[in-house]
C-alpha positions, -999 to 999 in steps of 0.1 A, spaced: -631 -15 264 -638 13 240 -670 21 224 -662 2 191 -653 -30 209 -618 -33 196 -601 -26 230 -581 3 215 -586 39 222 -586 61 191 -562 91 190 -577 125 197 -591 142 166 -569 173 171 -536 155 170 -517 147 138 -513 110 133 -475 107 130 -473 137 106 -449 166 109 -469 197 116 -458 232 104 -449 241 140 -426 211 144 -409 214 109 -375 230 105 -373 265 91 -366 270 55 -339 296 59 -315 283 85 -290 307 99 -262 281 102 -232 284 79 -235 322 76 -202 340 78 -199 375 93 -197 402 67 -218 383 42 -252 394 29 -275 366 18 -305 371 -4 -325 352 -30 -332 363 -65 -366 359 -82 -359 323 -91 -353 314 -54 -315 309 -59 -295 319 -29 -268 346 -35 -241 357 -11 -224 390 -14 -195 402 7 -199 435 26 -162 439 31 -147 458 2 -119 439 -16 -88 457 -30 -88 460 -68 -71 432 -88 -38 441 -102 -40 432 -139 -19 440 -168 18 438 -176 46 445 -152 65 477 -159 102 469 -165 
């Protein structure tokens, strides 16, 4: 029997009662889904932006020469 007479042992005071602690929580910036050659950053609004580090050839625009 415990001290309060209920027959149940209270959980230790240092343990979280079913809550997710910051150590157990997943990270906010996961590395999954990243492609090689991509730079990922966030702007001041927290929106994620991906930029390619591989230079692309210039687009061919304009009329065809005949």
